[in-house]
C-alpha positions as CSV (number, residue, x, y, z in Angstrom):
1,M,51.0,-82.2,-27.0
2,Q,47.5,-83.0,-25.3
3,L,48.4,-83.5,-21.2
4,K,46.6,-85.9,-19.1
5,P,44.6,-84.1,-16.4
6,S,46.8,-83.0,-13.7
7,A,46.8,-83.8,-10.4
8,H,48.4,-80.8,-9.2
9,A,46.5,-78.4,-6.6
10,D,49.2,-75.9,-7.5
11,S,49.0,-75.8,-11.4
12,F,52.2,-73.0,-11.7
13,A,54.3,-75.8,-13.7
14,R,51.6,-76.6,-16.1
15,D,50.4,-73.0,-16.6
16,H,53.9,-72.3,-17.5
17,L,55.0,-74.7,-19.9
18,P,56.1,-73.9,-23.3
19,P,53.3,-73.2,-26.1
20,G,52.4,-76.4,-27.7
21,D,54.1,-75.5,-31.0
22,E,57.1,-74.4,-29.2
23,W,57.7,-78.3,-27.4
24,P,60.3,-80.9,-29.1
25,E,58.8,-83.8,-31.2
26,L,58.3,-86.2,-28.5
27,R,58.6,-90.3,-29.4
28,F,58.1,-93.0,-27.6
29,A,59.3,-96.3,-30.0
30,L,60.0,-98.6,-27.4
31,P,57.1,-100.9,-25.7
32,E,58.8,-99.9,-22.1
33,L,58.0,-95.9,-22.9
34,R,54.9,-96.7,-23.1
35,Y,54.0,-95.1,-19.6
36,P,49.7,-95.3,-18.4
37,D,48.3,-91.9,-17.6
38,Q,48.6,-92.1,-14.2
39,L,52.2,-92.5,-12.8
40,N,54.5,-91.4,-9.7
41,C,57.9,-91.9,-10.1
42,G,58.8,-91.8,-6.8
43,A,56.5,-94.9,-6.2
44,E,57.8,-96.5,-9.0
45,L,61.3,-96.3,-8.0
46,L,60.6,-97.4,-4.8
47,D,57.1,-98.8,-3.6
48,R,57.6,-101.1,-7.1
49,T,61.1,-101.7,-6.6
50,V,60.4,-102.7,-2.9
51,E,57.4,-105.2,-4.6
52,R,60.1,-106.9,-6.9
53,F,62.6,-107.1,-5.2
54,G,61.9,-107.3,-1.3
55,A,63.0,-104.7,1.5
56,G,65.6,-106.1,2.7
57,R,68.1,-105.7,-0.2
58,T,70.3,-102.9,0.6
59,A,69.5,-99.4,-1.2
60,L,71.7,-96.1,0.0
61,R,74.9,-96.6,2.0
62,D,77.1,-93.7,2.7
63,G,80.8,-92.8,3.8
64,G,80.7,-93.2,7.1
65,G,79.1,-96.3,7.9
66,Q,75.3,-96.0,7.3
67,V,73.2,-98.6,5.6
68,W,69.9,-98.4,4.7
69,S,68.1,-101.2,3.0
70,Y,65.1,-100.7,0.6
71,G,62.5,-100.9,3.5
72,R,63.9,-98.4,5.9
73,L,64.8,-95.9,3.0
74,Q,60.7,-96.7,2.1
75,R,59.5,-95.8,5.8
76,H,62.0,-92.7,6.2
77,V,60.5,-91.4,2.4
78,D,57.2,-92.1,3.4
79,R,57.4,-90.4,7.2
80,I,58.7,-86.8,5.4
81,A,55.9,-87.1,2.6
82,H,53.6,-87.1,5.6
83,T,55.4,-84.3,7.1
84,L,55.4,-82.1,4.3
85,A,51.6,-82.7,3.3
86,S,50.7,-82.2,7.1
87,D,53.0,-80.3,9.1
88,L,54.1,-77.9,6.3
89,G,51.4,-77.9,4.0
90,V,53.0,-78.7,0.9
91,L,50.0,-79.1,-1.7
92,P,50.7,-81.3,-4.8
93,G,52.8,-78.8,-7.5
94,N,54.5,-76.9,-4.7
95,R,58.2,-76.4,-6.0
96,V,60.4,-77.7,-3.0
97,L,63.9,-76.3,-2.7
98,L,66.1,-79.5,-1.8
99,R,69.7,-78.1,-0.8
100,G,72.5,-79.8,0.9
101,P,75.6,-82.1,0.3
102,T,74.9,-85.6,-1.5
103,T,73.6,-87.6,1.5
104,L,71.2,-90.5,2.5
105,W,68.6,-87.6,3.1
106,L,68.9,-85.4,0.9
107,A,67.6,-88.4,-1.6
108,A,65.1,-89.6,0.9
109,C,64.1,-85.9,0.8
110,W,64.0,-86.0,-3.4
111,L,62.0,-89.1,-3.4
112,A,59.4,-88.2,-0.3
113,V,58.8,-84.7,-2.8
114,M,58.4,-86.9,-5.8
115,K,55.5,-89.3,-3.9
116,A,54.0,-86.0,-2.4
117,G,53.5,-84.9,-5.6
118,A,55.7,-82.0,-5.6
119,V,57.8,-80.6,-8.0
120,A,61.6,-80.8,-6.8
121,V,64.1,-78.2,-7.4
122,T,67.5,-79.5,-6.4
123,V,70.3,-77.0,-6.1
124,L,74.2,-77.1,-5.1
125,A,75.2,-76.7,-1.5
126,Q,77.9,-74.9,-3.1
127,Q,75.0,-72.3,-4.8
128,R,75.1,-68.7,-3.0
129,A,72.5,-66.4,-2.3
130,H,71.9,-64.0,-5.3
131,E,71.8,-67.5,-7.5
132,L,69.1,-69.2,-4.9
133,R,67.2,-66.2,-5.0
134,T,67.2,-66.2,-8.8
135,I,65.8,-69.4,-8.9
136,C,63.3,-69.2,-6.3
137,R,62.2,-66.3,-8.0
138,I,62.0,-67.9,-11.2
139,A,60.4,-71.2,-10.1
140,E,58.1,-69.4,-7.4
141,V,59.3,-71.7,-4.8
142,T,57.2,-72.1,-1.7
143,H,59.1,-74.1,0.1
144,A,63.2,-76.1,1.2
145,L,64.2,-78.9,2.3
146,C,67.8,-77.8,3.5
147,D,70.8,-79.5,5.1
148,V,71.2,-77.7,8.6
149,R,75.0,-77.3,7.2
150,S,73.8,-74.9,3.9
151,V,70.9,-73.3,5.6
152,D,72.8,-69.9,6.4
153,E,73.5,-69.1,2.4
154,L,69.5,-69.8,1.8
155,A,69.0,-67.3,4.7
156,K,71.0,-64.9,3.2
157,A,69.0,-64.7,0.3
158,E,66.0,-63.5,1.9
159,V,63.6,-64.9,-0.1
160,E,59.8,-63.6,0.5
161,G,57.3,-66.4,1.4
162,L,59.8,-68.9,1.4
163,A,59.4,-71.8,4.2
164,V,62.4,-73.1,5.4
165,T,62.9,-76.5,6.8
166,A,66.5,-77.7,7.9
167,F,67.2,-81.5,8.1
168,G,70.0,-82.9,10.5
169,G,69.9,-80.5,13.3
170,E,68.5,-80.6,16.6
171,A,65.9,-77.9,16.4
172,P,62.6,-79.1,17.9
173,D,61.3,-78.1,14.6
174,D,63.8,-80.4,12.5
175,L,62.2,-82.2,9.2
176,L,63.4,-85.6,11.0
177,R,62.0,-84.7,14.4
178,L,58.7,-84.0,12.6
179,A,59.0,-87.0,10.5
180,A,60.0,-89.5,13.5
181,G,56.5,-89.8,14.7
182,K,54.9,-90.3,11.5
183,P,53.1,-93.2,9.7
184,E,55.4,-95.7,8.2
185,C,53.1,-96.1,5.0
186,F,52.1,-92.9,2.3
187,T,49.9,-93.9,-0.2
188,A,51.7,-91.6,-3.3
189,V,49.8,-88.8,-5.0
190,E,48.4,-90.4,-8.3
191,T,50.2,-87.9,-10.7
192,S,49.9,-87.8,-14.0
193,A,52.3,-89.0,-16.1
194,D,52.9,-85.8,-17.7
195,D,52.5,-84.0,-14.3
196,V,56.1,-81.6,-13.9
197,A,58.5,-83.8,-11.3
198,L,61.4,-81.6,-11.2
199,I,62.7,-78.5,-12.5
200,A,66.1,-78.5,-12.9
201,F,68.2,-75.1,-13.6
202,T,71.2,-75.5,-16.2
203,S,74.5,-74.2,-15.1
204,G,74.8,-71.6,-17.7
205,T,77.7,-69.5,-18.1
206,T,76.1,-66.3,-18.3
207,G,72.5,-64.5,-17.9
208,R,69.6,-65.6,-16.7
209,P,69.5,-69.5,-15.4
210,K,67.2,-71.7,-17.7
211,G,64.7,-73.5,-15.8
212,C,64.2,-77.1,-17.3
213,M,60.6,-78.9,-16.8
214,H,60.6,-83.0,-16.7
215,F,57.4,-84.9,-15.9
216,H,57.6,-88.2,-13.9
217,R,57.8,-90.5,-16.9
218,D,60.8,-88.5,-18.0
219,V,62.4,-89.6,-15.1
220,L,61.8,-93.3,-15.7
221,A,62.7,-92.9,-19.5
222,I,66.2,-91.9,-18.6
223,A,66.5,-95.4,-16.7
224,D,64.3,-97.3,-19.4
225,T,66.5,-96.0,-22.4
226,F,70.3,-95.5,-21.4
227,S,70.4,-97.3,-18.2
228,A,68.8,-100.2,-19.3
229,H,70.0,-100.7,-23.2
230,V,73.5,-99.6,-22.7
231,L,74.2,-99.3,-19.2
232,K,72.8,-102.8,-18.4
233,P,72.5,-102.5,-14.5
234,V,72.0,-105.6,-12.3
235,P,70.8,-105.9,-8.9
236,E,74.1,-106.7,-7.2
237,D,75.7,-103.2,-8.7
238,V,77.0,-100.8,-6.7
239,F,76.4,-97.2,-8.0
240,A,78.7,-94.0,-6.9
241,G,79.8,-91.0,-8.5
242,S,81.1,-87.4,-7.9
243,P,78.2,-85.4,-9.7
244,P,75.8,-84.2,-6.9
245,L,72.0,-84.7,-7.1
246,G,71.5,-80.8,-7.7
247,F,73.1,-82.0,-11.7
248,T,70.6,-84.7,-13.7
249,F,74.0,-86.4,-14.1
250,G,74.0,-87.2,-11.0
251,L,70.6,-87.8,-10.3
252,G,70.0,-90.0,-12.5
253,G,73.7,-92.0,-12.1
254,V,73.4,-92.0,-8.4
255,L,69.5,-92.5,-7.3
256,V,67.4,-93.0,-10.2
257,F,69.3,-95.9,-12.2
258,P,70.2,-98.0,-9.1
259,L,66.5,-97.5,-7.5
260,R,65.0,-98.9,-11.2
261,A,67.3,-101.6,-11.4
262,G,66.9,-102.8,-7.4
263,A,70.7,-102.2,-7.1
264,S,72.3,-99.9,-4.2
265,A,74.1,-96.5,-4.0
266,L,77.0,-95.1,-2.4
267,L,76.3,-91.2,-1.5
268,L,79.6,-89.4,-0.9
269,E,79.0,-85.5,0.4
270,Q,82.7,-85.1,-1.6
271,G,83.2,-87.1,-4.7
272,G,86.8,-85.8,-5.7
273,P,89.4,-88.5,-6.9
274,D,90.9,-88.3,-3.6
275,R,87.8,-89.8,-1.4
276,M,86.6,-91.5,-4.9
277,L,89.2,-94.1,-5.0
278,P,89.3,-95.5,-1.5
279,A,85.6,-95.2,-1.8
280,I,85.1,-97.6,-4.4
281,A,87.6,-100.3,-3.2
282,E,86.3,-100.1,0.3
283,H,83.1,-100.5,-0.9
284,G,83.0,-102.6,-4.0
285,V,81.7,-99.8,-6.4
286,T,81.0,-101.7,-9.8
287,V,79.1,-98.4,-11.4
288,L,80.8,-95.5,-11.6
289,F,79.5,-92.1,-13.3
290,T,81.9,-89.1,-13.2
291,A,83.7,-86.4,-15.6
292,P,87.0,-86.6,-18.2
293,T,89.0,-84.3,-16.0
294,A,88.4,-86.8,-12.7
295,Y,89.4,-90.6,-14.8
296,R,92.2,-88.3,-15.7
297,A,93.2,-87.3,-12.0
298,M,92.5,-90.8,-10.7
299,L,94.7,-92.2,-13.4
300,A,98.0,-91.3,-11.0
301,K,96.9,-92.0,-7.3
302,R,94.8,-95.2,-8.1
303,A,98.1,-97.6,-7.3
304,P,97.1,-98.1,-3.7
305,Y,94.1,-98.9,-4.6
306,D,91.7,-102.2,-5.6
307,L,89.3,-101.4,-8.6
308,S,89.0,-104.7,-9.5
309,G,85.2,-104.5,-8.4
310,L,84.4,-101.7,-11.3
311,R,82.9,-103.3,-14.3
312,R,81.0,-99.9,-15.6
313,C,82.7,-96.2,-16.0
314,V,80.4,-93.4,-17.2
315,S,81.7,-90.0,-18.5
316,A,80.2,-87.2,-19.5
317,G,79.4,-83.7,-18.8
318,E,81.8,-82.6,-21.5
319,N,84.0,-84.2,-24.1
320,L,86.2,-87.1,-23.3
321,P,89.2,-87.0,-24.7
322,E,90.4,-90.1,-26.5
323,A,93.8,-89.6,-24.7
324,T,92.3,-89.8,-21.6
325,W,89.9,-92.9,-22.8
326,R,93.2,-95.2,-23.9
327,A,94.8,-94.1,-20.8
328,W,92.1,-95.1,-18.4
329,Y,91.6,-98.6,-20.7
330,E,95.7,-99.4,-20.6
331,A,95.8,-98.9,-16.5
332,T,92.7,-101.0,-15.8
333,G,91.6,-103.0,-18.8
334,L,88.0,-100.9,-18.3
335,K,86.6,-99.1,-21.4
336,I,85.0,-95.9,-20.7
337,I,81.3,-95.5,-21.7
338,N,81.5,-92.0,-23.3
339,G,77.9,-90.3,-23.5
340,I,76.1,-87.3,-24.1
341,G,73.5,-85.7,-22.6
342,A,71.7,-82.2,-21.5
343,T,69.9,-80.7,-18.6
344,E,67.2,-80.2,-21.1
345,M,67.3,-83.7,-22.4
346,L,67.8,-85.2,-18.6
347,H,70.1,-87.3,-19.4
348,I,72.4,-89.0,-21.8
349,F,71.2,-89.8,-24.9
350,V,74.0,-90.6,-27.5
351,S,76.4,-93.3,-26.5
352,A,78.1,-96.5,-26.8
353,A,79.3,-99.7,-24.7
354,D,81.3,-102.5,-24.5
355,D,82.4,-104.0,-28.1
356,A,80.6,-101.2,-29.4
357,I,82.6,-98.3,-28.3
358,R,84.7,-96.4,-30.7
359,P,87.3,-94.4,-28.8
360,G,87.5,-90.7,-30.2
361,T,83.5,-90.8,-31.0
362,T,80.5,-90.2,-28.7
363,G,78.3,-93.3,-30.0
364,V,75.3,-93.9,-31.5
365,P,71.5,-92.7,-30.4
366,V,70.6,-94.6,-27.3
367,P,67.5,-96.9,-28.1
368,G,64.6,-94.6,-28.2
369,Y,66.4,-91.6,-29.2
370,E,67.0,-90.2,-32.8
371,A,70.0,-87.9,-33.5
372,A,71.1,-85.8,-37.0
373,V,73.9,-83.7,-37.6
374,V,72.0,-80.8,-39.4
375,G,72.9,-76.9,-41.0
376,P,71.5,-73.9,-39.8
377,D,68.2,-74.1,-42.2
378,L,67.7,-77.9,-40.1
379,T,68.8,-79.7,-43.1
380,P,71.1,-82.6,-42.6
381,V,74.7,-82.4,-43.8
382,P,76.7,-85.1,-45.7
383,D,78.3,-87.4,-43.1
384,G,81.8,-86.2,-42.4
385,T,80.8,-82.3,-42.5
386,P,80.5,-80.5,-39.4
387,G,77.0,-79.5,-38.2
388,L,74.7,-79.1,-35.2
389,L,74.0,-81.9,-33.5
390,A,69.6,-82.5,-33.0
391,V,67.9,-85.4,-31.1
392,R,64.7,-86.0,-30.2
393,G,63.4,-89.2,-28.2
394,P,61.0,-89.4,-25.1
395,T,62.4,-86.5,-23.2
396,G,63.2,-83.1,-24.5
397,C,63.3,-79.5,-23.9
398,R,60.9,-77.4,-21.6
399,Y,61.9,-74.3,-20.4
400,L,60.2,-72.7,-17.4
401,S,58.5,-69.7,-19.4
402,D,62.0,-69.0,-21.3
403,P,61.7,-67.4,-24.8
404,R,64.9,-69.3,-25.3
405,Q,62.8,-72.0,-26.1
406,R,62.8,-71.1,-29.5
407,E,66.2,-71.4,-30.0
408,Y,66.7,-75.0,-28.5
409,V,63.7,-76.6,-30.3
410,R,63.4,-76.1,-33.8
411,G,61.2,-77.8,-36.3
412,G,60.9,-80.5,-33.3
413,W,64.5,-81.4,-32.9
414,N,66.4,-80.5,-29.6
415,I,69.1,-78.4,-30.8
416,T,71.5,-79.2,-28.3
417,G,74.3,-76.1,-29.3
418,D,77.3,-78.8,-30.3
419,T,78.8,-79.2,-33.3
420,Y,79.2,-83.0,-34.0
421,V,79.8,-85.2,-37.2
422,R,78.2,-88.1,-38.3
423,E,80.6,-90.7,-39.7
424,P,79.5,-93.1,-42.6
425,D,79.2,-95.7,-40.0
426,G,76.9,-94.0,-38.3
427,Y,78.9,-93.0,-35.2
428,F,78.8,-89.2,-33.7
429,R,82.0,-87.7,-33.2
430,Y,82.2,-84.5,-30.8
431,V,84.1,-81.6,-32.8
432,A,83.3,-78.5,-30.3
433,R,80.5,-76.9,-28.3
434,A,79.2,-74.7,-31.5
435,D,80.5,-71.7,-29.0
436,D,83.8,-73.1,-28.6
437,M,84.7,-72.8,-32.5
438,I,87.6,-70.5,-32.9
439,I,87.8,-69.1,-36.1
440,S,91.2,-68.0,-37.1
441,A,92.2,-66.8,-40.3
442,G,89.4,-68.1,-42.0
443,Y,90.1,-71.8,-40.4
444,N,87.3,-73.4,-38.1
445,I,89.6,-74.8,-35.2
446,A,88.0,-77.1,-32.7
447,G,89.4,-76.1,-29.0
448,P,88.8,-79.5,-28.3
449,E,91.0,-81.1,-30.7
450,V,93.7,-78.9,-29.7
451,E,93.1,-80.0,-26.0
452,D,93.3,-83.6,-27.1
453,A,96.4,-83.6,-28.8
454,L,98.0,-81.4,-25.4
455,L,96.5,-84.1,-22.9
456,R,98.5,-86.9,-25.4
457,H,101.9,-85.4,-23.6
458,P,102.8,-87.0,-20.7
459,G,103.5,-84.0,-18.9
460,V,100.6,-82.2,-19.4
461,A,97.5,-82.7,-16.8
462,E,94.6,-80.6,-17.6
463,A,94.3,-78.2,-21.0
464,A,92.1,-75.7,-22.2
465,V,91.8,-74.0,-25.3
466,V,90.5,-71.1,-26.2
467,G,90.2,-68.3,-28.9
468,R,91.8,-64.8,-28.2
469,P,90.5,-61.8,-30.3
470,D,92.8,-60.7,-32.8
471,P,92.6,-57.6,-35.2
472,D,94.4,-59.4,-38.1
473,R,93.2,-63.4,-37.6
474,G,90.1,-62.4,-35.8
475,E,91.2,-65.2,-33.0
476,V,94.0,-66.7,-32.0
477,V,94.3,-69.9,-30.6
478,V,95.2,-69.7,-26.9
479,A,95.9,-73.3,-24.5
480,Y,96.0,-72.9,-20.5
481,V,98.1,-75.8,-19.3
482,V,98.6,-77.7,-16.0
483,R,101.5,-79.5,-15.6
484,A,101.6,-83.2,-14.5
485,P,103.4,-83.9,-11.1
486,G,107.1,-84.4,-12.6
487,A,106.8,-82.5,-15.4
488,G,109.0,-79.9,-14.3
489,E,110.3,-77.4,-16.4
490,L,108.0,-78.8,-19.3
491,G,108.0,-75.1,-21.5
492,A,105.5,-73.9,-24.3
493,G,108.1,-74.2,-26.6
494,D,108.3,-77.9,-26.3
495,L,104.3,-78.6,-26.2
496,I,104.2,-76.4,-29.4
497,E,106.6,-78.5,-31.1
498,F,104.8,-81.2,-29.6
499,V,101.3,-80.3,-30.9
500,R,102.8,-79.6,-34.6
501,A,103.7,-83.0,-34.8
502,E,100.1,-84.7,-33.7
503,I,97.8,-82.1,-35.6
504,T,97.9,-79.6,-38.6
505,P,100.2,-76.6,-38.0
506,Y,97.5,-74.2,-38.5
507,K,95.5,-75.6,-35.4
508,C,98.7,-75.0,-32.7
509,P,98.6,-72.7,-30.0
510,R,100.1,-69.0,-30.7
511,E,100.8,-68.6,-27.2
512,I,100.6,-71.2,-24.3
513,L,100.2,-70.2,-20.6
514,F,100.9,-72.2,-17.3
515,A,98.4,-72.3,-14.6
516,D,98.1,-74.2,-11.2
517,A,94.2,-74.8,-11.9
518,L,91.8,-74.8,-14.2
519,P,88.1,-73.0,-13.6
520,R,85.8,-75.7,-13.3
521,T,82.0,-76.4,-12.1
522,P,81.6,-78.4,-8.8
523,T,80.9,-81.6,-11.5
524,G,84.4,-80.9,-13.0
525,K,83.1,-79.2,-16.1
526,L,85.4,-77.1,-18.0
527,Q,84.5,-73.4,-17.8
528,R,86.0,-72.3,-21.0
529,F,83.8,-68.9,-20.8
530,V,85.9,-67.9,-17.8
531,L,88.8,-68.4,-19.7
532,R,87.5,-66.6,-23.0
533,E,86.4,-63.3,-20.9
534,H,90.2,-63.6,-19.6
535,E,91.5,-62.9,-23.1
536,R,88.7,-60.6,-24.0
537,R,89.9,-58.3,-20.8
538,R,93.7,-58.7,-21.8
539,T,93.0,-57.9,-25.4
540,D,91.1,-54.6,-23.9
541,A,94.1,-53.7,-21.9
542,D,96.5,-53.9,-24.6
543,R,94.7,-51.6,-26.5
């Protein structure tokens, strides 16, 4: 891939891109994806949107009553960008860590980092010192902008050479105090379209986290593909969601997509169902991004709240069970837009909306992307046959100095690690994560299929299915279940009998364990690896 001349004074990001022969094949099939050589996504999302729609439109609001117009957001962003470039000495290409709850100021800082030509490394407010230390070391982060409420854990990380600037406090050197006296206009650095704009770290199960490098044009590409062609937002939309800006699902859903469309976003520090439901009603949210678990949890609590303003509900992060889709549709009349995305791809690349939705499937390739189901040799398998999901399009995996690049990208395709089936009509149906397949007595059993069967029982609120090592069968199926409110004395035998009537008997759990809660990431993604490790330890103890 021939890269355009970089505007970065600090060349670390470009220097640590994978070798060209390890890149995925990038395709720009849509006319709108053919961006100019020089492109700054911060300027495109903010300055160009102001030019198109005017400065008076509402851009961002929070749950506490703050409302920022596009003009006010632009002024805050430009003052912070001036502060980065002058007071803090941030050079184009420097990596800037962003840390804190999802607030208007965190969003402004992200946009300022873009306009200043630096590289955003947005992390979660919940991440601990050792995690932060590792991320800073891998990305050689030089500066950090941190919500004053989240500074302590970053200080514990003791990252050598890291210049930390807090925001939202009372100190004289607080970022917002420094920015208050700066000029209201900042001319964005003329970055190359293929300068690195952000490094997103995967929430991997074990081992060294992987930093995914995405360009300025990639940020716009996710808006000009999934958002423009599947979601189809309008300027009057109000976006909201549970995933934080530290996850690319959240970055797209509550910042990039609304700004690209001239719409507005509600940013919530806490996005759980108990807070999301009243926020939807109070602020007239029309477009919602959250995980399948949250949709299921909101079903039981929705009664007092007016959800009639919702017109778009997007689910990603993990597979959406058909039972959850149907329950939400029956309760609200809304068809959830299911989608699969990846940090490596930046956002969603297979999905469907409206009458094109087929419950129980993920959908079809988003315009601008191609997808296939392949075998280990990358040869497409016949329709109806499980295989590995392979995808390519305008975005793709570029790990930061990581040999695992050669595992994710093969033959020009991004191999996502998901097992899928392509149906004869071209729809893609999720089977399991490749590491969630359970092999028992020679049978391949997809844990999510068993979970979906369990979730069809009205007494089940949540379910997770994993394999337990077994000397005779290789693995046996074990289910962890959270009872629904009012399920009373629902027992394992009741559920096993129910599942046997729903799916092939050999797929039924050998054991069902009841729990108060299941392990999940901050965005609600089920952490099956925690349960697999627990089962491994149980097996070792038995031995």
